[in-house]
PDB file of N, CA, C and O in Angstrom:
ATOM      1  N   UNK A   1     -24.905 -29.236  26.028  1.00  0.00           N
ATOM      2  CA  UNK A   1     -25.075 -28.042  25.225  1.00  0.00           C
ATOM      3  C   UNK A   1     -24.063 -27.994  24.096  1.00  0.00           C
ATOM      4  O   UNK A   1     -22.896 -28.348  24.260  1.00  0.00           O
ATOM      5  N   UNK A   2     -24.535 -27.554  22.968  1.00  0.00           N
ATOM      6  CA  UNK A   2     -23.643 -27.394  21.817  1.00  0.00           C
ATOM      7  C   UNK A   2     -22.978 -26.027  21.876  1.00  0.00           C
ATOM      8  O   UNK A   2     -23.603 -25.029  22.236  1.00  0.00           O
ATOM      9  N   UNK A   3     -21.713 -26.000  21.518  1.00  0.00           N
ATOM     10  CA  UNK A   3     -21.014 -24.705  21.518  1.00  0.00           C
ATOM     11  C   UNK A   3     -21.322 -23.959  20.222  1.00  0.00           C
ATOM     12  O   UNK A   3     -21.511 -24.554  19.162  1.00  0.00           O
ATOM     13  N   UNK A   4     -21.364 -22.660  20.346  1.00  0.00           N
ATOM     14  CA  UNK A   4     -21.644 -21.808  19.194  1.00  0.00           C
ATOM     15  C   UNK A   4     -20.401 -21.732  18.306  1.00  0.00           C
ATOM     16  O   UNK A   4     -19.289 -21.624  18.823  1.00  0.00           O
ATOM     17  N   UNK A   5     -20.567 -21.786  16.973  1.00  0.00           N
ATOM     18  CA  UNK A   5     -19.398 -21.624  16.103  1.00  0.00           C
ATOM     19  C   UNK A   5     -18.881 -20.192  16.200  1.00  0.00           C
ATOM     20  O   UNK A   5     -19.654 -19.249  16.371  1.00  0.00           O
ATOM     21  N   UNK A   6     -17.564 -20.047  16.088  1.00  0.00           N
ATOM     22  CA  UNK A   6     -16.971 -18.714  16.150  1.00  0.00           C
ATOM     23  C   UNK A   6     -17.377 -17.924  14.905  1.00  0.00           C
ATOM     24  O   UNK A   6     -17.395 -18.473  13.803  1.00  0.00           O
ATOM     25  N   UNK A   7     -17.703 -16.642  15.071  1.00  0.00           N
ATOM     26  CA  UNK A   7     -18.052 -15.836  13.901  1.00  0.00           C
ATOM     27  C   UNK A   7     -16.818 -15.626  13.021  1.00  0.00           C
ATOM     28  O   UNK A   7     -15.684 -15.618  13.500  1.00  0.00           O
ATOM     29  N   UNK A   8     -17.069 -15.458  11.733  1.00  0.00           N
ATOM     30  CA  UNK A   8     -15.984 -15.229  10.786  1.00  0.00           C
ATOM     31  C   UNK A   8     -15.331 -13.887  11.074  1.00  0.00           C
ATOM     32  O   UNK A   8     -16.016 -12.904  11.353  1.00  0.00           O
ATOM     33  N   UNK A   9     -13.997 -13.847  11.007  1.00  0.00           N
ATOM     34  CA  UNK A   9     -13.285 -12.597  11.244  1.00  0.00           C
ATOM     35  C   UNK A   9     -13.484 -11.669  10.047  1.00  0.00           C
ATOM     36  O   UNK A   9     -13.572 -12.110   8.901  1.00  0.00           O
ATOM     37  N   UNK A  10     -13.553 -10.378  10.345  1.00  0.00           N
ATOM     38  CA  UNK A  10     -13.738  -9.370   9.313  1.00  0.00           C
ATOM     39  C   UNK A  10     -12.381  -8.790   8.944  1.00  0.00           C
ATOM     40  O   UNK A  10     -11.501  -8.673   9.797  1.00  0.00           O
ATOM     41  N   UNK A  11     -12.210  -8.428   7.684  1.00  0.00           N
ATOM     42  CA  UNK A  11     -10.980  -7.753   7.268  1.00  0.00           C
ATOM     43  C   UNK A  11     -10.071  -8.627   6.437  1.00  0.00           C
ATOM     44  O   UNK A  11     -10.388  -9.769   6.105  1.00  0.00           O
ATOM     45  N   UNK A  12      -8.932  -8.049   6.113  1.00  0.00           N
ATOM     46  CA  UNK A  12      -7.944  -8.718   5.283  1.00  0.00           C
ATOM     47  C   UNK A  12      -7.282  -9.832   6.070  1.00  0.00           C
ATOM     48  O   UNK A  12      -7.008  -9.667   7.259  1.00  0.00           O
ATOM     49  N   UNK A  13      -7.015 -10.979   5.423  1.00  0.00           N
ATOM     50  CA  UNK A  13      -6.301 -12.045   6.127  1.00  0.00           C
ATOM     51  C   UNK A  13      -4.871 -11.599   6.456  1.00  0.00           C
ATOM     52  O   UNK A  13      -4.321 -10.719   5.794  1.00  0.00           O
ATOM     53  N   UNK A  14      -4.286 -12.202   7.466  1.00  0.00           N
ATOM     54  CA  UNK A  14      -2.920 -11.859   7.849  1.00  0.00           C
ATOM     55  C   UNK A  14      -1.973 -12.176   6.695  1.00  0.00           C
ATOM     56  O   UNK A  14      -2.165 -13.142   5.956  1.00  0.00           O
ATOM     57  N   UNK A  15      -0.936 -11.329   6.559  1.00  0.00           N
ATOM     58  CA  UNK A  15       0.085 -11.551   5.541  1.00  0.00           C
ATOM     59  C   UNK A  15       1.052 -12.633   6.011  1.00  0.00           C
ATOM     60  O   UNK A  15       1.220 -12.858   7.209  1.00  0.00           O
ATOM     61  N   UNK A  16       1.685 -13.297   5.044  1.00  0.00           N
ATOM     62  CA  UNK A  16       2.679 -14.308   5.365  1.00  0.00           C
ATOM     63  C   UNK A  16       3.866 -13.652   6.073  1.00  0.00           C
ATOM     64  O   UNK A  16       4.092 -12.450   5.931  1.00  0.00           O
ATOM     65  N   UNK A  17       4.604 -14.429   6.818  1.00  0.00           N
ATOM     66  CA  UNK A  17       5.746 -13.898   7.552  1.00  0.00           C
ATOM     67  C   UNK A  17       6.724 -13.215   6.589  1.00  0.00           C
ATOM     68  O   UNK A  17       7.095 -13.788   5.564  1.00  0.00           O
ATOM     69  N   UNK A  18       7.131 -12.012   6.919  1.00  0.00           N
ATOM     70  CA  UNK A  18       8.066 -11.268   6.082  1.00  0.00           C
ATOM     71  C   UNK A  18       7.417 -10.457   4.977  1.00  0.00           C
ATOM     72  O   UNK A  18       8.112  -9.729   4.268  1.00  0.00           O
ATOM     73  N   UNK A  19       6.101 -10.559   4.810  1.00  0.00           N
ATOM     74  CA  UNK A  19       5.403  -9.833   3.751  1.00  0.00           C
ATOM     75  C   UNK A  19       4.955  -8.444   4.176  1.00  0.00           C
ATOM     76  O   UNK A  19       4.731  -7.579   3.330  1.00  0.00           O
ATOM     77  N   UNK A  20       4.824  -8.225   5.478  1.00  0.00           N
ATOM     78  CA  UNK A  20       4.327  -6.927   5.930  1.00  0.00           C
ATOM     79  C   UNK A  20       5.443  -5.894   5.907  1.00  0.00           C
ATOM     80  O   UNK A  20       6.624  -6.236   5.952  1.00  0.00           O
ATOM     81  N   UNK A  21       5.060  -4.646   5.838  1.00  0.00           N
ATOM     82  CA  UNK A  21       6.021  -3.551   5.864  1.00  0.00           C
ATOM     83  C   UNK A  21       6.416  -3.292   7.318  1.00  0.00           C
ATOM     84  O   UNK A  21       5.586  -3.418   8.218  1.00  0.00           O
ATOM     85  N   UNK A  22       7.652  -2.937   7.545  1.00  0.00           N
ATOM     86  CA  UNK A  22       8.152  -2.790   8.901  1.00  0.00           C
ATOM     87  C   UNK A  22       7.993  -1.383   9.461  1.00  0.00           C
ATOM     88  O   UNK A  22       7.930  -1.223  10.680  1.00  0.00           O
ATOM     89  N   UNK A  23       7.927  -0.367   8.621  1.00  0.00           N
ATOM     90  CA  UNK A  23       7.900   1.006   9.118  1.00  0.00           C
ATOM     91  C   UNK A  23       6.975   1.859   8.257  1.00  0.00           C
ATOM     92  O   UNK A  23       6.667   1.518   7.115  1.00  0.00           O
ATOM     93  N   UNK A  24       6.546   2.963   8.827  1.00  0.00           N
ATOM     94  CA  UNK A  24       5.724   3.934   8.121  1.00  0.00           C
ATOM     95  C   UNK A  24       6.514   5.217   7.983  1.00  0.00           C
ATOM     96  O   UNK A  24       7.147   5.669   8.937  1.00  0.00           O
ATOM     97  N   UNK A  25       6.480   5.810   6.793  1.00  0.00           N
ATOM     98  CA  UNK A  25       7.168   7.076   6.551  1.00  0.00           C
ATOM     99  C   UNK A  25       6.100   8.135   6.319  1.00  0.00           C
ATOM    100  O   UNK A  25       5.247   7.995   5.444  1.00  0.00           O
ATOM    101  N   UNK A  26       6.162   9.192   7.113  1.00  0.00           N
ATOM    102  CA  UNK A  26       5.190  10.285   6.962  1.00  0.00           C
ATOM    103  C   UNK A  26       5.886  11.464   6.302  1.00  0.00           C
ATOM    104  O   UNK A  26       6.973  11.872   6.712  1.00  0.00           O
ATOM    105  N   UNK A  27       5.245  12.000   5.278  1.00  0.00           N
ATOM    106  CA  UNK A  27       5.807  13.122   4.528  1.00  0.00           C
ATOM    107  C   UNK A  27       4.717  14.164   4.350  1.00  0.00           C
ATOM    108  O   UNK A  27       3.575  13.821   4.043  1.00  0.00           O
ATOM    109  N   UNK A  28       5.051  15.417   4.538  1.00  0.00           N
ATOM    110  CA  UNK A  28       4.085  16.489   4.293  1.00  0.00           C
ATOM    111  C   UNK A  28       4.106  16.820   2.803  1.00  0.00           C
ATOM    112  O   UNK A  28       5.170  16.890   2.188  1.00  0.00           O
ATOM    113  N   UNK A  29       2.930  17.021   2.237  1.00  0.00           N
ATOM    114  CA  UNK A  29       2.810  17.373   0.827  1.00  0.00           C
ATOM    115  C   UNK A  29       1.690  18.393   0.672  1.00  0.00           C
ATOM    116  O   UNK A  29       0.724  18.388   1.435  1.00  0.00           O
ATOM    117  N   UNK A  30       1.824  19.255  -0.309  1.00  0.00           N
ATOM    118  CA  UNK A  30       0.777  20.231  -0.581  1.00  0.00           C
ATOM    119  C   UNK A  30      -0.370  19.523  -1.293  1.00  0.00           C
ATOM    120  O   UNK A  30      -0.184  18.428  -1.824  1.00  0.00           O
ATOM    121  N   UNK A  31      -1.543  20.129  -1.310  1.00  0.00           N
ATOM    122  CA  UNK A  31      -2.654  19.529  -2.055  1.00  0.00           C
ATOM    123  C   UNK A  31      -2.310  19.311  -3.536  1.00  0.00           C
ATOM    124  O   UNK A  31      -2.710  18.307  -4.125  1.00  0.00           O
ATOM    125  N   UNK A  32      -1.577  20.241  -4.129  1.00  0.00           N
ATOM    126  CA  UNK A  32      -1.183  20.080  -5.543  1.00  0.00           C
ATOM    127  C   UNK A  32      -0.216  18.915  -5.718  1.00  0.00           C
ATOM    128  O   UNK A  32      -0.294  18.192  -6.711  1.00  0.00           O
ATOM    129  N   UNK A  33       0.692  18.725  -4.767  1.00  0.00           N
ATOM    130  CA  UNK A  33       1.608  17.590  -4.848  1.00  0.00           C
ATOM    131  C   UNK A  33       0.842  16.275  -4.743  1.00  0.00           C
ATOM    132  O   UNK A  33       1.110  15.336  -5.492  1.00  0.00           O
ATOM    133  N   UNK A  34      -0.114  16.207  -3.811  1.00  0.00           N
ATOM    134  CA  UNK A  34      -0.918  14.984  -3.675  1.00  0.00           C
ATOM    135  C   UNK A  34      -1.687  14.676  -4.956  1.00  0.00           C
ATOM    136  O   UNK A  34      -1.764  13.521  -5.376  1.00  0.00           O
ATOM    137  N   UNK A  35      -2.251  15.703  -5.573  1.00  0.00           N
ATOM    138  CA  UNK A  35      -2.966  15.502  -6.836  1.00  0.00           C
ATOM    139  C   UNK A  35      -2.028  14.954  -7.901  1.00  0.00           C
ATOM    140  O   UNK A  35      -2.395  14.057  -8.659  1.00  0.00           O
ATOM    141  N   UNK A  36      -0.810  15.499  -7.957  1.00  0.00           N
ATOM    142  CA  UNK A  36       0.171  15.030  -8.941  1.00  0.00           C
ATOM    143  C   UNK A  36       0.580  13.592  -8.665  1.00  0.00           C
ATOM    144  O   UNK A  36       0.719  12.801  -9.597  1.00  0.00           O
ATOM    145  N   UNK A  37       0.778  13.238  -7.383  1.00  0.00           N
ATOM    146  CA  UNK A  37       1.136  11.862  -7.024  1.00  0.00           C
ATOM    147  C   UNK A  37       0.011  10.899  -7.405  1.00  0.00           C
ATOM    148  O   UNK A  37       0.256   9.830  -7.965  1.00  0.00           O
ATOM    149  N   UNK A  38      -1.233  11.296  -7.091  1.00  0.00           N
ATOM    150  CA  UNK A  38      -2.380  10.448  -7.416  1.00  0.00           C
ATOM    151  C   UNK A  38      -2.527  10.256  -8.920  1.00  0.00           C
ATOM    152  O   UNK A  38      -2.825   9.155  -9.382  1.00  0.00           O
ATOM    153  N   UNK A  39      -2.319  11.323  -9.683  1.00  0.00           N
ATOM    154  CA  UNK A  39      -2.432  11.240 -11.142  1.00  0.00           C
ATOM    155  C   UNK A  39      -1.366  10.300 -11.703  1.00  0.00           C
ATOM    156  O   UNK A  39      -1.656   9.472 -12.568  1.00  0.00           O
ATOM    157  N   UNK A  40      -0.139  10.427 -11.214  1.00  0.00           N
ATOM    158  CA  UNK A  40       0.945   9.555 -11.672  1.00  0.00           C
ATOM    159  C   UNK A  40       0.681   8.105 -11.275  1.00  0.00           C
ATOM    160  O   UNK A  40       0.932   7.188 -12.057  1.00  0.00           O
ATOM    161  N   UNK A  41       0.177   7.900 -10.066  1.00  0.00           N
ATOM    162  CA  UNK A  41      -0.126   6.541  -9.608  1.00  0.00           C
ATOM    163  C   UNK A  41      -1.216   5.902 -10.465  1.00  0.00           C
ATOM    164  O   UNK A  41      -1.085   4.755 -10.892  1.00  0.00           O
ATOM    165  N   UNK A  42      -2.290   6.649 -10.716  1.00  0.00           N
ATOM    166  CA  UNK A  42      -3.377   6.120 -11.567  1.00  0.00           C
ATOM    167  C   UNK A  42      -2.878   5.797 -12.965  1.00  0.00           C
ATOM    168  O   UNK A  42      -3.287   4.797 -13.555  1.00  0.00           O
ATOM    169  N   UNK A  43      -1.996   6.636 -13.502  1.00  0.00           N
ATOM    170  CA  UNK A  43      -1.453   6.400 -14.838  1.00  0.00           C
ATOM    171  C   UNK A  43      -0.666   5.091 -14.897  1.00  0.00           C
ATOM    172  O   UNK A  43      -0.541   4.478 -15.957  1.00  0.00           O
ATOM    173  N   UNK A  44      -0.137   4.670 -13.746  1.00  0.00           N
ATOM    174  CA  UNK A  44       0.619   3.416 -13.677  1.00  0.00           C
ATOM    175  C   UNK A  44      -0.201   2.271 -13.098  1.00  0.00           C
ATOM    176  O   UNK A  44       0.328   1.186 -12.854  1.00  0.00           O
ATOM    177  N   UNK A  45      -1.500   2.511 -12.875  1.00  0.00           N
ATOM    178  CA  UNK A  45      -2.371   1.461 -12.343  1.00  0.00           C
ATOM    179  C   UNK A  45      -2.047   1.091 -10.908  1.00  0.00           C
ATOM    180  O   UNK A  45      -2.207  -0.063 -10.510  1.00  0.00           O
ATOM    181  N   UNK A  46      -1.588   2.072 -10.122  1.00  0.00           N
ATOM    182  CA  UNK A  46      -1.204   1.809  -8.743  1.00  0.00           C
ATOM    183  C   UNK A  46      -1.948   2.735  -7.795  1.00  0.00           C
ATOM    184  O   UNK A  46      -2.553   3.724  -8.209  1.00  0.00           O
ATOM    185  N   UNK A  47      -1.888   2.393  -6.513  1.00  0.00           N
ATOM    186  CA  UNK A  47      -2.370   3.307  -5.495  1.00  0.00           C
ATOM    187  C   UNK A  47      -1.209   4.219  -5.120  1.00  0.00           C
ATOM    188  O   UNK A  47      -0.055   3.937  -5.443  1.00  0.00           O
ATOM    189  N   UNK A  48      -1.522   5.300  -4.444  1.00  0.00           N
ATOM    190  CA  UNK A  48      -0.513   6.319  -4.129  1.00  0.00           C
ATOM    191  C   UNK A  48       0.707   5.732  -3.418  1.00  0.00           C
ATOM    192  O   UNK A  48       1.840   5.980  -3.832  1.00  0.00           O
ATOM    193  N   UNK A  49       0.488   4.955  -2.352  1.00  0.00           N
ATOM    194  CA  UNK A  49       1.624   4.451  -1.580  1.00  0.00           C
ATOM    195  C   UNK A  49       2.527   3.536  -2.413  1.00  0.00           C
ATOM    196  O   UNK A  49       3.750   3.586  -2.282  1.00  0.00           O
ATOM    197  N   UNK A  50       1.931   2.707  -3.264  1.00  0.00           N
ATOM    198  CA  UNK A  50       2.733   1.828  -4.117  1.00  0.00           C
ATOM    199  C   UNK A  50       3.555   2.638  -5.116  1.00  0.00           C
ATOM    200  O   UNK A  50       4.712   2.313  -5.384  1.00  0.00           O
ATOM    201  N   UNK A  51       2.955   3.689  -5.663  1.00  0.00           N
ATOM    202  CA  UNK A  51       3.684   4.530  -6.614  1.00  0.00           C
ATOM    203  C   UNK A  51       4.841   5.254  -5.923  1.00  0.00           C
ATOM    204  O   UNK A  51       5.955   5.299  -6.445  1.00  0.00           O
ATOM    205  N   UNK A  52       4.566   5.819  -4.743  1.00  0.00           N
ATOM    206  CA  UNK A  52       5.623   6.525  -4.012  1.00  0.00           C
ATOM    207  C   UNK A  52       6.738   5.550  -3.647  1.00  0.00           C
ATOM    208  O   UNK A  52       7.914   5.869  -3.827  1.00  0.00           O
ATOM    209  N   UNK A  53       6.390   4.364  -3.136  1.00  0.00           N
ATOM    210  CA  UNK A  53       7.396   3.366  -2.766  1.00  0.00           C
ATOM    211  C   UNK A  53       8.232   2.977  -3.979  1.00  0.00           C
ATOM    212  O   UNK A  53       9.459   2.917  -3.889  1.00  0.00           O
ATOM    213  N   UNK A  54       7.588   2.714  -5.107  1.00  0.00           N
ATOM    214  CA  UNK A  54       8.316   2.336  -6.320  1.00  0.00           C
ATOM    215  C   UNK A  54       9.228   3.445  -6.816  1.00  0.00           C
ATOM    216  O   UNK A  54      10.350   3.188  -7.253  1.00  0.00           O
ATOM    217  N   UNK A  55       8.738   4.691  -6.747  1.00  0.00           N
ATOM    218  CA  UNK A  55       9.540   5.831  -7.186  1.00  0.00           C
ATOM    219  C   UNK A  55      10.759   6.009  -6.290  1.00  0.00           C
ATOM    220  O   UNK A  55      11.865   6.234  -6.780  1.00  0.00           O
ATOM    221  N   UNK A  56      10.559   5.909  -4.977  1.00  0.00           N
ATOM    222  CA  UNK A  56      11.687   6.022  -4.055  1.00  0.00           C
ATOM    223  C   UNK A  56      12.671   4.866  -4.211  1.00  0.00           C
ATOM    224  O   UNK A  56      13.883   5.076  -4.176  1.00  0.00           O
ATOM    225  N   UNK A  57      12.163   3.657  -4.383  1.00  0.00           N
ATOM    226  CA  UNK A  57      13.044   2.511  -4.583  1.00  0.00           C
ATOM    227  C   UNK A  57      13.855   2.649  -5.861  1.00  0.00           C
ATOM    228  O   UNK A  57      15.034   2.296  -5.892  1.00  0.00           O
ATOM    229  N   UNK A  58      13.225   3.165  -6.925  1.00  0.00           N
ATOM    230  CA  UNK A  58      13.948   3.373  -8.181  1.00  0.00           C
ATOM    231  C   UNK A  58      15.040   4.427  -8.002  1.00  0.00           C
ATOM    232  O   UNK A  58      16.132   4.295  -8.554  1.00  0.00           O
ATOM    233  N   UNK A  59      14.741   5.470  -7.231  1.00  0.00           N
ATOM    234  CA  UNK A  59      15.724   6.529  -6.997  1.00  0.00           C
ATOM    235  C   UNK A  59      16.902   6.021  -6.176  1.00  0.00           C
ATOM    236  O   UNK A  59      18.018   6.523  -6.312  1.00  0.00           O
ATOM    237  N   UNK A  60      16.661   5.039  -5.332  1.00  0.00           N
ATOM    238  CA  UNK A  60      17.733   4.497  -4.493  1.00  0.00           C
ATOM    239  C   UNK A  60      18.237   3.157  -5.016  1.00  0.00           C
ATOM    240  O   UNK A  60      19.072   2.506  -4.389  1.00  0.00           O
ATOM    241  N   UNK A  61      17.720   2.758  -6.164  1.00  0.00           N
ATOM    242  CA  UNK A  61      18.102   1.507  -6.833  1.00  0.00           C
ATOM    243  C   UNK A  61      17.775   0.255  -6.015  1.00  0.00           C
ATOM    244  O   UNK A  61      18.461  -0.761  -6.127  1.00  0.00           O
ATOM    245  N   UNK A  62      16.720   0.334  -5.192  1.00  0.00           N
ATOM    246  CA  UNK A  62      16.261  -0.839  -4.455  1.00  0.00           C
ATOM    247  C   UNK A  62      15.301  -1.628  -5.333  1.00  0.00           C
ATOM    248  O   UNK A  62      14.623  -1.041  -6.177  1.00  0.00           O
ATOM    249  N   UNK A  63      15.223  -2.955  -5.156  1.00  0.00           N
ATOM    250  CA  UNK A  63      14.281  -3.750  -5.951  1.00  0.00           C
ATOM    251  C   UNK A  63      12.839  -3.441  -5.571  1.00  0.00           C
ATOM    252  O   UNK A  63      12.554  -3.042  -4.442  1.00  0.00           O
ATOM    253  N   UNK A  64      11.940  -3.629  -6.522  1.00  0.00           N
ATOM    254  CA  UNK A  64      10.507  -3.444  -6.272  1.00  0.00           C
ATOM    255  C   UNK A  64      10.030  -4.439  -5.237  1.00  0.00           C
ATOM    256  O   UNK A  64      10.508  -5.572  -5.198  1.00  0.00           O
ATOM    257  N   UNK A  65       9.088  -4.027  -4.391  1.00  0.00           N
ATOM    258  CA  UNK A  65       8.523  -4.920  -3.376  1.00  0.00           C
ATOM    259  C   UNK A  65       7.119  -5.356  -3.748  1.00  0.00           C
ATOM    260  O   UNK A  65       6.430  -5.965  -2.930  1.00  0.00           O
ATOM    261  N   UNK A  66       6.679  -5.060  -4.957  1.00  0.00           N
ATOM    262  CA  UNK A  66       5.335  -5.426  -5.383  1.00  0.00           C
ATOM    263  C   UNK A  66       4.590  -4.195  -5.841  1.00  0.00           C
ATOM    264  O   UNK A  66       4.801  -3.107  -5.306  1.00  0.00           O
ATOM    265  N   UNK A  67       3.730  -4.349  -6.813  1.00  0.00           N
ATOM    266  CA  UNK A  67       2.937  -3.263  -7.345  1.00  0.00           C
ATOM    267  C   UNK A  67       1.485  -3.444  -6.948  1.00  0.00           C
ATOM    268  O   UNK A  67       0.683  -3.967  -7.721  1.00  0.00           O
ATOM    269  N   UNK A  68       1.154  -3.018  -5.764  1.00  0.00           N
ATOM    270  CA  UNK A  68      -0.213  -3.139  -5.288  1.00  0.00           C
ATOM    271  C   UNK A  68      -1.121  -2.269  -6.135  1.00  0.00           C
ATOM    272  O   UNK A  68      -0.932  -1.057  -6.229  1.00  0.00           O
ATOM    273  N   UNK A  69      -2.096  -2.894  -6.741  1.00  0.00           N
ATOM    274  CA  UNK A  69      -3.009  -2.148  -7.609  1.00  0.00           C
ATOM    275  C   UNK A  69      -4.210  -1.703  -6.820  1.00  0.00           C
ATOM    276  O   UNK A  69      -4.508  -2.249  -5.758  1.00  0.00           O
ATOM    277  N   UNK A  70      -4.902  -0.710  -7.341  1.00  0.00           N
ATOM    278  CA  UNK A  70      -6.090  -0.178  -6.703  1.00  0.00           C
ATOM    279  C   UNK A  70      -6.263   1.267  -7.070  1.00  0.00           C
ATOM    280  O   UNK A  70      -5.422   1.841  -7.762  1.00  0.00           O
ATOM    281  N   UNK A  71      -7.345   1.866  -6.616  1.00  0.00           N
ATOM    282  CA  UNK A  71      -7.597   3.242  -6.995  1.00  0.00           C
ATOM    283  C   UNK A  71      -7.907   4.120  -5.785  1.00  0.00           C
ATOM    284  O   UNK A  71      -8.374   5.249  -5.939  1.00  0.00           O
ATOM    285  N   UNK A  72      -7.649   3.608  -4.589  1.00  0.00           N
ATOM    286  CA  UNK A  72      -7.930   4.389  -3.397  1.00  0.00           C
ATOM    287  C   UNK A  72      -6.745   4.331  -2.458  1.00  0.00           C
ATOM    288  O   UNK A  72      -5.889   3.452  -2.563  1.00  0.00           O
ATOM    289  N   UNK A  73      -6.709   5.267  -1.553  1.00  0.00           N
ATOM    290  CA  UNK A  73      -5.682   5.281  -0.518  1.00  0.00           C
ATOM    291  C   UNK A  73      -6.065   6.304   0.511  1.00  0.00           C
ATOM    292  O   UNK A  73      -5.343   6.497   1.489  1.00  0.00           O
TER     293      UNK A  73
END
């Protein structure tokens, strides 16, 4: 008997070692704050999380970890 080929995995491929984020930060925001964050992110060609990460890193003088582009989050 011939073995069946494994089906292709669905989803994003695994990130290289050290590329994934280690922690999640949860912050409460009002609907108006979220709208403002989304507007600022779109103006910079980023998704919300990338914009927030970049803004926080700039405030703490940490280097950028990448500018993930997109229009959803």
